[in-house]
C-alpha positions as CSV (number, residue, x, y, z in Angstrom):
1,L,13.4,9.8,20.8
2,I,11.3,12.0,23.2
3,G,9.5,8.8,24.2
4,V,12.7,7.0,25.1
5,F,13.7,10.1,27.3
6,G,10.1,9.8,28.9
7,F,10.6,6.0,29.8
8,I,14.0,6.9,31.4
9,L,12.3,9.7,33.3
10,L,9.5,7.3,34.2
11,F,11.8,4.7,35.5
12,I,13.5,7.2,37.6
13,K,10.3,8.5,39.3
14,D,8.0,5.4,39.2
15,R,9.7,2.1,38.5
16,L,6.4,0.1,38.8
17,L,4.7,2.0,36.2
18,A,8.0,1.9,34.1
19,L,7.8,-1.9,34.2
20,Y,4.3,-1.9,33.1
21,F,5.2,0.1,30.0
22,Y,8.1,-2.0,29.4
23,L,6.0,-5.2,29.7
24,W,3.5,-3.5,26.8
25,I,6.6,-3.1,24.7
26,V,8.6,-6.4,25.2
27,I,5.6,-9.0,25.3
28,P,4.0,-7.8,22.1
29,Y,7.4,-7.6,20.3
30,G,8.2,-11.1,21.5
31,A,4.8,-12.5,20.1
32,V,5.2,-10.6,16.8
33,S,8.9,-12.1,16.5
34,F,7.8,-15.6,17.5
35,F,4.8,-15.9,15.0
36,S,6.4,-13.8,12.2
37,K,8.5,-15.5,9.7
38,I,9.7,-12.0,8.5
39,L,9.5,-9.0,10.9
40,F,8.4,-6.2,8.8
41,P,8.9,-2.7,10.4
42,R,5.0,-2.1,9.9
43,Y,4.4,-4.9,12.4
44,L,5.9,-2.6,15.1
45,I,3.9,0.3,14.4
46,F,1.9,0.0,17.6
47,F,5.1,1.0,19.6
48,A,4.3,4.5,18.4
49,S,1.4,4.9,20.5
50,I,3.2,3.6,23.7
51,F,6.3,6.0,23.0
52,T,3.8,8.9,22.4
53,F,2.5,8.6,25.7
54,L,5.9,8.4,27.2
55,G,6.9,11.4,25.0
56,I,4.0,13.4,26.4
57,Y,4.8,12.5,30.0
58,F,8.4,13.8,29.4
59,I,7.0,17.0,27.6
60,A,4.6,17.5,30.6
61,S,7.4,16.9,33.2
62,Q,9.6,20.0,31.9
63,K,9.3,23.2,34.2
64,D,10.9,25.2,31.7
65,I,8.1,26.8,29.7
66,K,10.5,27.6,26.6
67,L,11.8,24.1,26.5
68,R,8.3,22.5,26.8
69,L,7.3,24.7,23.9
70,L,10.4,23.6,21.9
71,L,9.6,19.9,22.4
72,I,5.8,20.2,21.6
73,V,6.7,22.1,18.5
74,T,9.6,19.4,17.5
75,F,7.0,16.5,18.2
76,L,4.2,18.3,16.1
77,V,6.4,19.1,13.2
78,S,7.9,15.5,13.0
79,V,4.7,13.9,13.2
80,G,3.0,16.3,10.9
81,Y,5.7,16.1,8.2
82,L,5.5,12.2,8.3
83,N,1.9,12.0,8.2
84,Y,1.4,14.8,5.6
85,A,3.4,12.9,3.1
86,I,1.8,9.5,3.7
87,I,-1.6,11.4,3.0
88,F,-1.0,13.7,0.4
89,N,2.4,12.6,-1.4
90,P,2.8,8.9,-0.5
91,A,5.5,8.7,-3.2
92,V,8.0,10.7,-1.1
93,A,6.8,9.2,2.3
94,L,9.7,8.2,4.6
95,L,9.1,4.4,5.1
96,P,11.6,1.6,5.4
97,P,13.0,0.3,2.1
98,V,11.2,-3.3,2.5
99,D,7.8,-1.4,3.4
100,R,8.2,1.0,0.3
101,G,8.6,-2.0,-1.8
102,Q,5.2,-3.5,-0.7
103,Y,3.3,-0.2,-0.5
104,L,4.8,2.0,-3.0
105,E,7.5,0.5,-5.6
106,G,6.9,-3.2,-6.0
107,W,4.3,-5.4,-7.7
108,P,1.9,-5.2,-4.8
109,A,1.5,-1.5,-5.1
110,G,-1.7,-0.5,-6.7
111,W,-0.8,2.7,-8.8
112,G,-3.2,3.3,-11.7
113,M,-5.7,0.8,-10.3
114,S,-8.3,3.6,-9.8
115,E,-7.5,5.1,-13.0
116,I,-7.9,1.8,-15.0
117,V,-11.4,1.4,-13.2
118,S,-12.5,4.9,-14.3
119,F,-11.4,4.2,-17.8
120,A,-13.4,0.9,-17.9
121,R,-16.3,2.8,-16.4
122,E,-16.4,5.2,-19.2
123,K,-16.1,2.4,-21.7
124,S,-18.8,0.5,-20.2
125,K,-21.3,3.2,-21.1
126,E,-21.0,1.8,-24.9
127,K,-21.1,-1.9,-23.8
128,P,-20.1,-4.1,-21.0
129,V,-16.5,-4.3,-20.1
130,V,-14.4,-7.3,-19.1
131,L,-10.9,-6.8,-17.0
132,L,-8.6,-9.6,-17.3
133,A,-6.4,-9.3,-14.4
134,E,-3.0,-11.0,-13.8
135,G,-3.6,-12.5,-10.6
136,N,-6.5,-14.1,-8.8
137,F,-5.5,-12.8,-5.3
138,G,-4.4,-9.5,-4.2
139,T,-3.0,-7.4,-7.0
140,S,-4.4,-6.9,-9.4
141,G,-7.7,-8.8,-9.5
142,D,-9.0,-8.1,-5.9
143,V,-7.8,-4.5,-6.1
144,L,-9.9,-4.0,-9.2
145,D,-13.0,-5.6,-7.5
146,S,-12.7,-3.6,-4.5
147,L,-12.9,-0.2,-6.7
148,L,-16.2,-1.4,-8.5
149,S,-19.3,0.1,-7.8
150,R,-22.7,-2.0,-7.6
151,N,-24.1,-0.9,-10.8
152,D,-20.8,-0.9,-12.9
153,K,-21.0,-2.9,-16.0
154,I,-17.6,-4.3,-15.3
155,S,-16.7,-7.9,-14.4
156,I,-13.3,-8.9,-13.2
157,Q,-11.7,-12.2,-14.3
158,G,-8.5,-13.2,-12.5
159,Y,-5.8,-15.5,-14.0
160,W,-2.5,-16.8,-12.6
161,P,-0.6,-17.3,-14.7
162,L,-2.0,-15.0,-17.4
163,G,-0.5,-15.8,-20.8
164,D,-1.3,-16.3,-24.5
165,T,-3.6,-19.5,-23.8
166,E,-5.9,-17.2,-21.5
167,L,-5.9,-14.2,-23.8
168,K,-7.0,-16.1,-26.9
169,A,-9.4,-18.0,-24.9
170,N,-11.3,-14.6,-24.1
171,Q,-11.2,-13.4,-27.6
172,K,-14.7,-14.8,-28.0
173,L,-16.0,-11.9,-25.6
174,L,-14.9,-9.2,-27.9
175,K,-18.2,-9.5,-30.0
176,D,-20.4,-8.4,-27.1
177,H,-17.9,-6.9,-24.8
178,Y,-14.5,-4.5,-24.4
179,V,-11.9,-6.7,-23.1
180,Y,-8.9,-5.1,-21.3
181,V,-5.9,-6.9,-19.7
182,V,-4.3,-5.4,-16.5
183,F,-0.7,-6.8,-15.6
184,A,0.9,-6.0,-12.4
185,H,3.7,-8.7,-12.1
186,R,5.6,-8.5,-15.6
187,D,7.1,-6.0,-17.8
188,T,7.9,-7.9,-21.0
189,F,5.2,-8.9,-23.5
190,P,5.7,-11.1,-26.6
191,K,4.9,-9.3,-29.7
192,D,2.6,-12.2,-30.9
193,W,0.3,-11.8,-28.0
194,P,-3.3,-10.3,-29.1
195,I,-3.0,-7.2,-27.1
196,R,-2.4,-3.4,-27.6
197,L,-1.0,-1.0,-25.1
198,I,-3.2,1.6,-23.7
199,K,-1.1,3.0,-20.9
200,K,1.8,2.0,-18.6
201,Y,1.4,3.3,-14.8
202,D,4.8,3.7,-13.5
203,K,5.3,3.3,-9.7
204,P,7.6,5.6,-7.4
205,G,11.3,4.4,-8.1
206,K,10.4,2.9,-11.5
207,H,11.3,-0.4,-10.1
208,S,8.0,-1.7,-11.5
209,S,4.8,-0.6,-13.3
210,N,1.2,-1.7,-13.9
211,Y,-0.1,-2.0,-17.5
212,L,-3.4,-1.6,-19.3
213,Y,-3.7,-3.5,-22.5
214,E,-6.7,-3.9,-24.8
215,L,-7.4,-7.5,-26.1
216,T,-7.6,-7.5,-29.9
217,N,-8.9,-10.2,-32.3
218,N,-5.5,-10.8,-33.9
219,P,-4.9,-14.4,-34.1
């Protein structure tokens, strides 16, 4: 909001420079709108830097020191609150619903993945671990793989879809490995599948969860 006031003030004092900032807003927005099938709010985050400059200009233009200090405090508090939540408590971060779904609450969110890798790393001290991941792209296969260290005795096998056939095909590995299964896309599991629940990782809002199962020798 302070940035909008800054743009208005700049337009009054220097229309050519205001036009320059206007083009930096309109042209990228038009390009993103043209190439994107869906315009997610996060695609527009670069506007924040432009409006920050304009907001600083507006604050610096105020001759009343008390008003200037009030605007500075308001700006720092708002920015600090938003960033504190994102960094230290993302579950309560003030994000648009569509972005909360992808980053925090929906199936792409990686809650519990680091804990799963830590668990697998401890088990790998006894014998090698194989993680069967529901998904061979993105969550959960690629996320798990990104958390591995070079010396980990853990391998990731991504499957899509991951069902009874794939589970039974990997039972042969149980002789020499611990085999665990990570589900990120489903929340119902047939009782005849050869798996045993170890832990369920709920996501904020409890709209979806990540699951860690152990593969068993049950037929």
